[in-house]
C-alpha positions as a Markdown table, in Angstrom:
| # | Residue | x | y | z |
|---|---|---|---|---|
| 1 | Met | -7.4 | -30.4 | 22.4 |
| 2 | Glu | -5.5 | -31.7 | 19.4 |
| 3 | Phe | -7.1 | -32.6 | 16.1 |
| 4 | Lys | -5.0 | -35.1 | 14.2 |
| 5 | Val | -5.6 | -35.5 | 10.5 |
| 6 | Ser | -5.5 | -39.3 | 10.8 |
| 7 | Glu | -8.4 | -39.3 | 13.3 |
| 8 | Leu | -10.4 | -36.7 | 11.3 |
| 9 | Glu | -10.0 | -38.9 | 8.2 |
| 10 | Arg | -12.2 | -41.5 | 9.9 |
| 11 | Glu | -14.9 | -39.2 | 11.1 |
| 12 | Pro | -15.5 | -35.5 | 12.1 |
| 13 | Ile | -14.8 | -34.7 | 15.7 |
| 14 | Glu | -17.3 | -32.6 | 17.8 |
| 15 | Phe | -16.1 | -30.7 | 20.8 |
| 16 | Asp | -17.8 | -29.0 | 23.7 |
| 17 | Leu | -15.3 | -27.8 | 26.3 |
| 18 | Glu | -15.0 | -25.4 | 29.2 |
| 19 | Leu | -11.3 | -24.3 | 29.4 |
| 20 | Ala | -10.1 | -23.1 | 32.8 |
| 21 | Pro | -8.3 | -19.7 | 33.1 |
| 22 | Gly | -4.8 | -20.0 | 31.8 |
| 23 | Ala | -5.5 | -22.9 | 29.5 |
| 24 | Val | -5.1 | -20.5 | 26.5 |
| 25 | Asp | -2.1 | -18.2 | 26.7 |
| 26 | Leu | -3.2 | -14.7 | 25.6 |
| 27 | Gly | 0.2 | -13.1 | 26.4 |
| 28 | Gln | 0.1 | -9.5 | 27.8 |
| 29 | Glu | -2.9 | -8.5 | 25.6 |
| 30 | Ala | -5.6 | -10.0 | 27.8 |
| 31 | Thr | -6.3 | -12.3 | 30.8 |
| 32 | Gln | -9.0 | -14.9 | 30.9 |
| 33 | Val | -11.5 | -14.4 | 33.7 |
| 34 | Gly | -13.5 | -17.5 | 34.4 |
| 35 | Ser | -14.0 | -20.4 | 32.0 |
| 36 | Leu | -13.8 | -20.2 | 28.3 |
| 37 | Ala | -16.7 | -22.2 | 26.7 |
| 38 | Thr | -16.2 | -23.5 | 23.2 |
| 39 | Gln | -18.1 | -25.9 | 21.0 |
| 40 | Gly | -18.0 | -27.0 | 17.4 |
| 41 | Gln | -16.8 | -29.5 | 14.9 |
| 42 | Ala | -13.5 | -30.4 | 13.2 |
| 43 | Glu | -13.4 | -32.2 | 9.9 |
| 44 | Val | -11.1 | -33.0 | 7.0 |
| 45 | Leu | -11.7 | -31.5 | 3.5 |
| 46 | His | -9.8 | -33.0 | 0.6 |
| 47 | Glu | -8.5 | -30.5 | -1.9 |
| 48 | His | -7.7 | -32.1 | -5.2 |
| 49 | Arg | -4.8 | -30.4 | -6.9 |
| 50 | Gly | -4.3 | -32.8 | -9.7 |
| 51 | Pro | -4.7 | -36.5 | -10.4 |
| 52 | Lys | -2.2 | -37.6 | -7.7 |
| 53 | Glu | -2.1 | -34.6 | -5.3 |
| 54 | Ile | -4.7 | -34.4 | -2.6 |
| 55 | Val | -4.2 | -31.9 | 0.3 |
| 56 | Ala | -5.9 | -32.6 | 3.6 |
| 57 | Asp | -7.3 | -29.3 | 4.9 |
| 58 | Ile | -8.9 | -29.1 | 8.4 |
| 59 | Arg | -12.1 | -27.2 | 8.7 |
| 60 | Leu | -12.9 | -26.0 | 12.1 |
| 61 | Arg | -16.4 | -24.6 | 12.8 |
| 62 | Gly | -17.5 | -23.5 | 16.2 |
| 63 | Gln | -18.1 | -20.7 | 18.7 |
| 64 | Phe | -16.6 | -19.5 | 22.0 |
| 65 | Ala | -17.7 | -17.3 | 24.9 |
| 66 | Gly | -15.9 | -16.0 | 27.9 |
| 67 | Arg | -14.9 | -13.0 | 29.9 |
| 68 | Phe | -11.5 | -11.3 | 29.6 |
| 69 | Glu | -9.6 | -8.5 | 31.2 |
| 70 | Val | -7.6 | -6.0 | 29.1 |
| 71 | Pro | -5.7 | -2.9 | 30.3 |
| 72 | Cys | -7.3 | 0.5 | 29.9 |
| 73 | Ala | -5.6 | 2.4 | 27.1 |
| 74 | Arg | -5.1 | 5.5 | 29.4 |
| 75 | Cys | -4.7 | 4.3 | 33.0 |
| 76 | Val | -3.7 | 0.6 | 32.5 |
| 77 | Glu | -6.3 | -0.6 | 35.0 |
| 78 | Pro | -7.9 | -3.9 | 34.1 |
| 79 | Val | -11.2 | -3.7 | 32.3 |
| 80 | Glu | -13.5 | -6.7 | 32.0 |
| 81 | Ile | -14.9 | -7.5 | 28.6 |
| 82 | Pro | -17.3 | -10.3 | 27.7 |
| 83 | Leu | -16.6 | -11.8 | 24.3 |
| 84 | Ala | -18.5 | -14.3 | 22.2 |
| 85 | Ala | -18.0 | -15.1 | 18.5 |
| 86 | Glu | -18.4 | -17.8 | 15.9 |
| 87 | Phe | -15.7 | -19.0 | 13.6 |
| 88 | Asp | -15.5 | -21.1 | 10.4 |
| 89 | Leu | -11.8 | -21.6 | 9.5 |
| 90 | Ile | -9.8 | -23.7 | 7.0 |
| 91 | Phe | -6.3 | -24.8 | 7.9 |
| 92 | Arg | -3.9 | -26.3 | 5.3 |
| 93 | Pro | -0.7 | -28.2 | 5.9 |
| 94 | Ala | 2.2 | -25.7 | 5.9 |
| 95 | Ala | 4.1 | -27.7 | 3.2 |
| 96 | Ala | 1.2 | -27.6 | 0.8 |
| 97 | Asp | 1.8 | -24.1 | -0.5 |
| 98 | Arg | 5.5 | -24.0 | -0.6 |
| 99 | Glu | 6.1 | -23.3 | -4.2 |
| 100 | Ala | 9.3 | -22.0 | -5.8 |
| 101 | Thr | 7.5 | -19.4 | -7.9 |
| 102 | Glu | 5.6 | -16.4 | -6.9 |
| 103 | Arg | 1.9 | -16.2 | -7.6 |
| 104 | Ser | -1.0 | -14.0 | -6.7 |
| 105 | Ile | -3.6 | -15.4 | -4.3 |
| 106 | Thr | -7.3 | -15.1 | -4.3 |
| 107 | Ala | -9.3 | -13.3 | -1.6 |
| 108 | Gln | -10.5 | -16.7 | -0.3 |
| 109 | Glu | -6.9 | -17.9 | 0.1 |
| 110 | Thr | -6.2 | -15.0 | 2.5 |
| 111 | Glu | -8.5 | -16.6 | 5.0 |
| 112 | Ile | -6.6 | -19.9 | 5.1 |
| 113 | Gly | -4.4 | -20.7 | 8.1 |
| 114 | Tyr | -1.7 | -23.4 | 8.3 |
| 115 | Tyr | -1.0 | -26.3 | 10.6 |
| 116 | Leu | 2.3 | -28.0 | 11.2 |
| 117 | Lys | 3.0 | -31.7 | 11.0 |
| 118 | Asp | -0.3 | -33.6 | 11.0 |
| 119 | Ser | -2.4 | -31.8 | 13.7 |
| 120 | Leu | -4.0 | -28.6 | 14.9 |
| 121 | Leu | -4.4 | -27.4 | 18.5 |
| 122 | Leu | -7.7 | -26.0 | 19.4 |
| 123 | Glu | -6.0 | -23.7 | 22.0 |
| 124 | Asp | -4.0 | -22.0 | 19.3 |
| 125 | Val | -7.1 | -21.4 | 17.2 |
| 126 | Leu | -9.0 | -20.0 | 20.3 |
| 127 | Arg | -6.0 | -17.7 | 21.2 |
| 128 | Glu | -6.1 | -16.2 | 17.7 |
| 129 | Gln | -9.9 | -15.8 | 17.7 |
| 130 | Val | -10.0 | -14.2 | 21.1 |
| 131 | Leu | -7.2 | -11.8 | 20.3 |
| 132 | Leu | -8.9 | -10.8 | 17.0 |
| 133 | Ser | -12.2 | -10.3 | 18.8 |
| 134 | Leu | -10.8 | -7.8 | 21.4 |
| 135 | Pro | -11.5 | -4.2 | 20.8 |
| 136 | Val | -8.6 | -2.1 | 19.5 |
| 137 | Arg | -8.8 | 0.4 | 22.3 |
| 138 | Thr | -10.5 | -0.1 | 25.6 |
| 139 | Leu | -11.2 | 2.5 | 28.3 |
| 140 | Cys | -12.2 | 1.9 | 31.9 |
| 141 | Lys | -14.7 | 4.8 | 31.6 |
| 142 | Pro | -15.3 | 7.4 | 28.9 |
| 143 | Asp | -13.7 | 10.2 | 30.9 |
| 144 | Cys | -10.6 | 8.3 | 32.1 |
| 145 | Lys | -7.9 | 10.8 | 33.1 |
| 146 | Gly | -5.1 | 8.3 | 32.6 |
| 147 | Leu | -1.6 | 8.4 | 34.2 |
| 148 | Cys | 0.4 | 11.4 | 35.0 |
| 149 | Gln | 3.2 | 11.8 | 32.4 |
| 150 | Arg | 5.7 | 12.8 | 35.1 |
| 151 | Cys | 5.1 | 10.7 | 38.2 |
| 152 | Gly | 3.0 | 7.9 | 36.7 |
| 153 | Ala | 0.1 | 8.3 | 39.2 |
| 154 | Asn | -3.3 | 7.2 | 38.2 |
| 155 | Arg | -5.2 | 10.5 | 38.0 |
| 156 | Asn | -8.6 | 8.7 | 38.4 |
| 157 | Ser | -7.8 | 7.7 | 42.0 |
| 158 | Gln | -5.4 | 10.3 | 43.3 |
| 159 | Ala | -4.6 | 13.9 | 42.7 |
| 160 | Cys | -1.2 | 14.7 | 41.3 |
| 161 | Ser | 0.9 | 17.7 | 42.3 |
| 162 | Cys | 3.0 | 17.7 | 39.2 |
| 163 | Glu | 3.0 | 20.9 | 37.1 |
| 164 | Asp | 1.3 | 21.0 | 33.7 |
| 165 | Gly | 4.1 | 22.0 | 31.3 |
| 166 | Pro | 6.9 | 20.6 | 29.3 |
| 167 | Ser | 8.6 | 17.8 | 31.2 |
| 168 | Asp | 11.7 | 17.9 | 29.0 |
| 169 | Leu | 13.8 | 21.1 | 28.7 |
| 170 | Arg | 14.2 | 20.5 | 25.0 |
| 171 | Trp | 10.5 | 21.4 | 24.6 |
| 172 | Glu | 10.8 | 24.8 | 26.4 |
| 173 | Ala | 11.4 | 26.6 | 23.1 |
| 174 | Leu | 7.9 | 25.5 | 22.0 |
| 175 | Ser | 6.1 | 26.4 | 25.2 |
| 176 | Gly | 4.9 | 29.9 | 24.0 |
| 177 | Leu | 4.2 | 28.8 | 20.5 |
| 178 | Arg | 0.4 | 28.4 | 21.0 |
| 179 | Ser | 0.0 | 32.0 | 22.2 |
| 180 | Arg | 2.1 | 33.4 | 19.4 |
| 181 | Ile | 0.0 | 31.6 | 16.8 |
| 182 | Lys | -3.3 | 32.9 | 18.1 |
| 183 | Ser | -2.1 | 36.5 | 18.1 |
């Protein structure tokens, strides 16, 4: 869904959508499982920067909820995660802050996003919000054994016959270091 400034100038736009899996490209970070529900409102806020300069910011308030799959940090098996969050965001035209001089920004200005041309895509906002809501590290289970460093087998589902020891001969010199330190 695209929010055009010219349309938002007339009146705020309310949205209530169910996006099918794949409608929002999450890259390799996550996969959408089932529909992604979102609802909210988009409106224009006029920022007066002087007697003749008015910047049209887009304010997007809403929420989303959906289920996603992310890879386990140890064994790379998919883990399903339900996510739901609210957002209240301000987007400014990209050209509005292009100044020749450097200046410090306020804490509030760090929360401002930018839109190109004269519109903002809801799918882009949802992608960012979903990716920011994902946990930093996800495990399929607390005691996940992960993958074998040598053969790549998932040690949760199959036993591995690889030896525990340095897999690279360059590490051989350090193999007895632990016992020497303890003594």
